[in-house]
C-alpha positions in Angstrom: 0.1 -0.4 -0.2 3.0 2.8 0.7 6.4 2.9 0.0 8.3 5.3 2.3 12.0 7.1 2.7 12.8 8.0 6.0 16.2 8.4 8.1 15.9 5.5 10.9 17.4 5.8 14.2 16.9 2.6 16.0 19.6 2.8 18.9 16.7 3.2 21.4 13.1 1.4 22.2 10.1 3.1 22.9 7.3 1.4 24.9 3.7 3.2 24.6 0.7 1.7 26.2 1.0 -2.0 26.2 2.5 -1.9 23.5 6.4 -2.3 23.1 8.0 -0.7 19.7 11.3 -2.2 19.5 10.9 -3.5 15.4 8.4 -5.9 16.5 5.0 -4.9 18.1 2.8 -7.1 20.2 0.4 -9.1 17.7 -2.6 -8.9 20.0 -2.2 -5.0 20.5 -1.4 -4.3 17.0 -4.6 -6.1 16.0 -6.5 -3.8 18.2 -4.9 -0.5 17.1 -5.5 -1.6 13.6 -9.2 -2.3 14.8 -9.6 1.0 16.8 -8.4 3.0 14.2 -10.7 1.3 11.2 -13.3 2.0 13.6 -12.6 5.5 13.8 -12.2 6.0 10.1 -15.4 4.8 8.9 -17.4 7.8 10.9 -16.4 9.8 7.9 -16.3 10.7 3.8 -14.3 14.3 4.4 -10.7 13.9 3.3 -9.5 16.2 6.0 -11.7 14.7 8.7 -10.1 11.0 7.7 -6.8 12.1 8.1 -7.3 14.3 11.0 -8.7 11.1 12.6 -5.4 9.5 11.6 -3.3 11.8 13.2 -5.2 12.1 16.2 -4.8 8.5 16.7 -1.3 8.0 15.8 -0.3 10.8 18.0 -1.8 8.9 21.1 1.3 6.0 20.5 3.9 8.4 19.7 5.3 11.5 19.2 4.1 12.9 15.8 3.6 16.7 15.3 2.6 17.2 11.8 0.8 15.0 8.9 0.7 16.8 5.3 -1.0 15.1 2.6 -0.9 15.9 -1.6 -2.2 14.7 -4.8 -1.7 15.6 -7.9 -5.0 17.7 -8.1 -6.0 19.2 -4.9 -4.4 21.9 -2.6 -2.1 20.1 0.2 -3.4 19.3 3.1 -1.6 20.3 6.4 -2.2 19.4 9.7 0.5 20.1 13.1 3.5 21.9 12.5 6.2 20.7 10.5 9.9 19.5 12.2 12.8 19.1 10.9 12.7 14.9 11.0 10.4 13.1 8.3 9.1 10.1 7.4 7.6 10.0 4.1 5.0 7.2 1.9 3.9 6.6 -1.1 0.2 5.9 -0.5 -0.6 3.7 -3.3 -1.6 0.2 -4.4 -0.9 -1.5 -7.8 -3.0 0.6 -9.7 -4.2 3.5 -7.5 -1.8 5.8 -6.5 -3.6 8.0 -3.9 -0.7 10.4 -3.0 2.0 11.6 -1.2 1.6 11.5 3.0 4.4 13.0 5.3 5.0 12.7 9.1 7.3 15.0 10.6 8.7 15.6 14.2 11.8 16.8 16.0 13.2 13.5 16.9 14.3 11.0 14.2 11.7 8.0 14.0 12.4 4.6 15.3 12.5 1.6 13.6 9.6 -0.2 15.8 7.7 3.2 14.8 8.0 2.7 11.5 6.8 -0.7 11.6 3.8 0.4 13.5 3.1 3.3 11.1 3.1 1.4 8.0 0.9 -1.3 9.2 -1.8 1.4 9.9 -1.2 3.1 6.7 -2.9 -0.1 5.4 -5.6 0.7 7.6 -5.8 4.3 6.5 -5.6 3.6 2.5 -9.0 2.3 1.6 -11.0 5.0 3.8 -8.8 7.4 2.2 -9.7 6.5 -1.2 -13.2 6.4 -0.3 -12.9 9.9 0.8 -11.0 11.0 -2.2 -13.6 9.0 -4.6 -16.3 11.0 -2.7 -14.7 14.5 -3.2 -14.3 13.8 -6.6 -17.5 13.1 -6.7 -19.2 16.1 -5.2 -16.3 18.4 -7.3 -17.6 17.0 -10.3 -21.4 17.7 -9.7 -20.4 21.0 -9.2 -19.2 21.9 -12.3 -20.6 22.4 -15.8 -19.7 19.2 -17.7 -19.0 21.7 -21.1 -16.6 24.2 -19.6 -15.6 22.8 -16.8 -16.3 25.8 -14.4 -18.9 25.7 -11.4 -22.0 25.5 -12.2 -25.7 27.1 -10.8 -25.3 25.0 -7.9 -21.5 25.8 -6.9 -22.6 29.4 -7.5 -25.2 29.2 -5.0 -23.5 27.6 -2.8 -20.3 29.9 -3.3 -22.1 33.6 -3.2 -23.7 33.5 0.4 -20.4 32.4 1.7 -18.9 35.0 -0.4 -21.1 38.1 0.4 -20.7 37.6 4.5 -17.2 37.4 4.1 -16.9 40.4 2.2 -19.4 42.4 4.6 -17.8 41.1 7.6 -14.0 42.3 6.3 -15.8 45.5 4.6 -13.7 44.2 1.3 -15.2 45.2 -2.1 -17.0 42.3 -4.2 -18.5 42.8 -8.0 -20.5 40.9 -10.0 -20.8 40.6 -13.9 -23.6 38.5 -15.5 -22.7 37.9 -19.5 -25.1 36.9 -22.0 -24.3 35.7 -25.3 -26.1 38.1 -27.8 -28.1 36.2 -30.4 -26.7 32.9 -28.9 -30.4 30.7 -30.6 -29.7 32.0 -34.0 -26.1 31.0 -33.8 -27.5 27.6 -32.8 -30.0 27.6 -35.1 -27.5 28.4 -38.0 -24.6 26.4 -37.5 -25.5 23.6 -35.2 -25.6 22.7 -31.5 -22.2 21.7 -31.5 -21.0 24.7 -33.2 -22.5 26.5 -30.4 -21.1 24.4 -27.8 -17.7 25.8 -29.2 -18.5 28.8 -29.1 -19.6 28.8 -25.7 -15.7 27.0 -24.5 -13.9 29.8 -26.4 -15.9 32.4 -24.7 -14.9 30.9 -21.5 -11.5 30.7 -22.0 -11.7 34.7 -23.0 -13.2 35.0 -20.1 -10.9 33.1 -17.9 -8.1 35.2 -19.6 -9.1 38.1 -18.7 -9.8 37.1 -14.9 -6.8 36.7 -11.8 -7.2 33.8 -9.9 -9.0 34.8 -7.4 -11.7 35.6 -9.2 -15.0 33.1 -10.3 -16.7 32.0 -13.0 -20.0 30.0 -13.2 -22.5 29.2 -15.7 -25.7 30.4 -14.6 -27.9 28.8 -17.6 -27.2 27.8 -21.1 -25.4 31.3 -22.6 -25.4 33.0 -19.3 -21.9 33.3 -16.9 -21.2 34.7 -13.7 -18.3 36.1 -12.1 -17.6 37.1 -8.9 -15.0 39.6 -8.8 -13.6 39.7 -5.6 -11.7 42.7 -3.9 -12.8 44.7 -7.0 -14.9 48.1 -7.1 -17.5 49.1 -9.6 -15.3 50.9 -11.3 -12.8 48.3 -11.6 -15.1 45.9 -12.7 -16.5 48.0 -15.2 -13.3 47.7 -16.9 -12.7 44.1 -16.8 -15.8 43.3 -18.1 -15.0 45.8 -21.0 -11.8 44.1 -21.3 -14.0 40.7 -21.6 -16.1 42.2 -24.3 -13.4 43.3 -26.4 -11.7 39.9 -26.2 -15.0 38.3 -27.4 -15.8 41.0 -29.9 -12.2 40.0 -31.5 -11.9 36.9 -31.6 -13.9 35.1 -34.1 -14.5 31.2 -33.7 -13.4 29.1 -36.4 -16.4 26.5 -37.7 -15.7 24.7 -40.3 -14.8 26.9 -43.4 -15.9 30.2 -41.6 -15.0 32.4 -38.9 -17.3 33.4 -36.7 -17.7 36.1 -34.5 -19.9 36.5 -31.2 -20.4 39.5 -28.8 -21.7 39.7 -25.4 -23.8 41.8 -23.4 -22.7 42.4 -19.5 -24.5 43.7 -16.5 -22.3 45.0 -13.5 -23.0 45.7 -10.1 -20.9 46.0 -6.9 -22.3 44.6 -3.3 -23.9 46.9 -0.8 -24.2 46.5 2.6 -27.8 45.5 3.0 -27.5 42.9 -0.4 -28.6 39.0 -0.4 -27.8 36.9 -3.0 -30.7 37.8 -4.7 -30.6 41.5 -4.7 -27.1 41.5 -5.7 -27.7 38.9 -8.4 -30.9 40.7 -9.8 -28.9 44.4 -9.7 -27.0 42.5 -12.0 -29.7 41.0 -14.0 -31.2 44.5 -14.6 -28.1 45.6 -15.6 -27.4 43.1 -18.4 -31.3 43.8 -19.5 -30.5 47.4 -19.8 -27.5 46.3 -22.1 -29.6 44.2 -24.2 -32.3 47.0 -24.6 -29.6 49.4 -25.6 -28.4 47.3 -28.8 -25.9 44.5 -26.9 -22.4 43.8 -27.2 -22.3 46.5 -24.7 -21.3 46.7 -20.7 -24.0 48.3 -18.3 -24.0 48.7 -14.6 -26.5 48.8 -11.6 
């Protein structure tokens, strides 16, 4: 289940509880440890909680001052305070690599402790795999399958939290709603696959114009919502204009034809008494004004 690299100090013997760690743990006691850990790990499908349960359980046996876990996709998880001496495990089976697990402490790890650790990581493997699969399923359920950006459910989950944080810390927060102009006509003329290509092109252009801290969601078939963090309305307008121009000046190759598309954008900034609904409605009203004024323009509300 795991491969390991570490510097081992085997000059001491360390007892903890009824289990003596001298390279050969007492078999019955080790079985008890495995059973208890397995039961504790079955209580959650959250990755952070799974690793916290594992960390807390092994910390009852011997000193471990930090635990880190990193896979190739998600933000690394770190528990505790990193120290000098490290033991590193590649948590994997023959065909299923979960990630890298690192444990640290001030003193070198003993050989007997490492033997116990390797056994307990074997207990961790399946609960951690299940938690990672569950997290992936949740992440996929919050993503638009065509563009990979957040879907409407993800937007609703995000907005209430971000509005509360902005109001609590008195940070500016702006919102833009983008609508592709005459999208139904484009679909009718060129077909739905071409329409999908235009949508992906527009999302790519939007992401190129934004910072990593900004968030983009697909609100409807041809509508998108952008949450602009730490952004006042004037800066939001500049960002929206940059997006509008990038899209208008970059045609999409469809068959032997270059097809131009434009967007209308409504923007607004958060007010002290805003709710999610009032925030969205003001931006949506601004979008309606942009469309009424002739499309391919930015209006604010």
